[in-house]
N, C-alpha and C positions, 0 to 999 in steps of 0.2 A: 504494500500500500504506500501511496505517496504520503508526505509529511502531514498535509492537511487532513487526509483520510485517517491517518494513524491517530491524530488528536481526537477526532470525532469517535472513532472506534473505541478508543480508550475510555472516553466518557460513557459510551454505551455499556462497556464491561463493568465499570464501577457502579453505574446505575443498577445494573442487573444484580450484582452482588448485594448492594445495599437493600434492594427489595426483598431479599431473603433474610435480612437482619444481620448480614455480615458487615464487618467494619473494613472498608476499603477506601483509603485516602490516596494511595499511590500505586503505580503500576510500572513494572520493568518489562521491556520488550525482550522476549526470549527468541522469537522467530517472526520474521516479517516477509510474507510473499503475498499470494492472493488471500490467504487467511492470516490474521494477526494472532499470535500467541503471547499472552501476558501473564506475569506473576503478580497477583494483586496482594498488596500489603496494607495493614498488618495481618489480615485474615489468612494469608498464605494459601490462596486458592489460585488455580490456573484457569484462565479464561481464554476461550477461542472465539474470535470475532470474524465473521465473514459477511460479504455483501448480502443484503436481503434476497437478492435474486438467486443466491446460492441455495439450492433446494435439498442439500444432503444432510443438513443439521439434524433433522428429526430422525432420519434413517440411521445416522451415526450414533445417536443417543440410544435408539431402540436396540441396535446391534450390541453396543457396549453393555447395556443393561442385561440383555439376555445372556451374553457371554459371562458376565460377572456372576449371575445366578447359577450358571453351569460350572463355575469354578475354574474358568479359563484364565490364563495369565494376561489380564488386561488391566489398564489403569481404571480406577474407580471414579464414578461420577460424584460431584459434590451435590448436584441436583439433577433430576431427570427432566426438568423443564427446559424448553427452548425459548429464550427471551427474544422478542422482536423490539428493537429500539431504533425507530426511524428507518434508515437505510441499511441497518445491520441486524444480523441474528447472532446471539451470544449463547454459548454453552459453558457450563462451569464444571471443573474437574478437580480431583485431588491433586495437589502438588507434591511431587516426590523429590526430595533432595538427592542428587546423584551420589552414589556411594563409591564410585570409582570413575576415573577418566579413561581407563583401559578398555579396549574392545571386549565385548562379551565373548567368552570362549566358544568355539564353534560347536562343541558337544552340547553346551547349555542352550545355545541358539536353536539347534536342531530339536532338542527336547521341548523347548517353549513353543516352537512352531508346530510340532506334532500335536501338542496339547491344544493349541489354538484351533487347528484344523479339526480335531476331534470334537471340540465344542461347537464349531461352526456347522458340522454335519447335523447337529440337533436343532438348528434354527430354521424356521420356515417363515420367511418374510419375502415380499416382492422386491427382489434385488436385480439391478441391471446385469446384463450379460457382459463379459469382458469385451465382446466384439463391439459394444456400444462405444467403448473408449477408443478402440481401433478406428471405428468410423469417424469419430471426432477428429482424430489425428489425420485421417485421410482427407476429410473436408478442409482442414487447415492447410494441408499441403497444396490442394488444388485452388485455394483462394489466394490469388496474387496480392490482393489488397491487404490481407491480414499477414502475409509473409513476404513483404516487398524485398527483403534482403536476401532471399533464397535464390541462388543461381539456377538457371533452367536445368543444367545437368544434375545438380543436387536435388532439385524438385523431382526430376524423373527417377533418380535413384530411390528416394524416399517412397514415392508412389509405388514403384515396382516391389520394393521389399515389403512394405505394408500389405500389399495385396497377396504376394506369394506366401508370406509367413502366416497371415490370417487364415488362408486356405489350408496350409499345412497343419496348423493347430486345430482348427475346427473339424478337419477330416481325420484326426488322429484316432478317434474312437475311444479315447480315454474317458473314464468317469468324470463328471463335473459336480461341483459342490460350491457352497459359499466360500469365498476367499477374502483375505484382508485387502488384496489389491496392490499394496505397496509395502510389504514387510521388510523394507531395507533397514540397515542399522540405525538410521535416524528415527525410525518409528519403533525401536525397541530400547527401553531404558532399563538401566541397572538400579534396582532398589534393594532395601534391606530384606524384602520378602522374595527376591529373585527377579529375573527379567520379566518385564511387563510390556505388552504391545499397546501402542497409542495410535490415534488418528485413523478412524474407521470410515472416513468420508469417501474412500476409494473402493469400498467393498463391492464385489461383483461375483458373478458365477462363472466357473470355468474349471479346467483341470488344475490340480495342485501345482503342476509344473509352471503355470503362469505366475503363481506366487513365488515359487523357488527362484525364478529368473531375477527377481528383485533382491534376493538375499546374496550374501557373499558366495563366491563359487564353491568354497569348501563346504558350506552349509547345504547347498543344493546337491552337491555330489555325494554327501553323506546321508541325505534324507532317505529313509527306508522306502523301497518300492517305487522310486521315481523312474520314469522313462527318460533315459539320458539323451536319446535323439530328440525327443519332444522338448526336453529342457533346453537343448541347444537352439532349437527353433524359437522357443519362447524368449530366450535371451536376445536373439537377433530381433525379434518382434518388439520387445521392450526397448531395445536400443533405438530402433527406428521411431518409436512413439515419443520417447523423451527428447530425441533430436528434433523432431518436428515441433514440439512445444517450445523449444528454445528459440525458434525462429519466428514465433508469434510476436507481432509488433507490440502487444500488450503484456508480454511476459515480464514478470518481476523477479525471476529467479536470480540470485546473486551470481554475477559473472556469467550470465546465461549465454551471451553471444560467443564468448571464447569457448565455452563448453560445446555449443552447437557446432562450431568449426571442428573441434577436436573429435566429437562423436561422429561426425560425417566421415572423418578419416578412418575411425575404428570400424564404421559400418562398411566402408568400401573393402577393408581388409577381411571382415567377417564374411561378406558375401562372396568375395573372390575365393576364399578358402572353401566355402561350401560348394560353390560351382565347380571348383577344381577337383 
């Protein structure tokens, strides 16, 4: 979010916390992209603030609540309410003080992800399919107005890879279930009670390999029962998707353009290796 948006979003978060009887006078920004993540003080609650047009907040809260009830390794909600404040929606979560700055060991990562997937198999909610996200990336690539900096050759590469990998994954025949959508290390926090997953706004249905593609390679490679050819295809698909997003003129990802250029190079290498 831009600076003026951040100020308004912070006021929306403090107002939401205050309405629950929490004392919130100040807020520290923990993460700022399309969604703003704040640590409210002195109540020490985590607030996530997104534009009101963002329609995933209710779904994210419902999924997190169901998973917590099932004993899955997820961050707890401070309140199940979704607050609408002007142009913003606000959700409130338990804040966890990090217990280490070291990466979570891969064995613990695998176990946490297995437990998360097990809990997700028990949830029956109307969840988007992973191909909806692929379609959004494809639409972005074909829209020159939204991706004006993308060269024609790179646009052709992204469009081709997204189409090919989408078909490869959907035609794999692998079982599908509810997924986190982006269980990368930034969405797994180390707490005193063990690793906990956060940020469920990207939940979707698909094969588990789509989730594993977002985790460190060693985690995906160690995950029991994974189809490793499908995992390679999902990794290529995921790389094409996140590369497309970095070329969106409205993208607010830190250092996004440099990453977009870097990932295009990785994508060329990955597709050349696969075709070879």
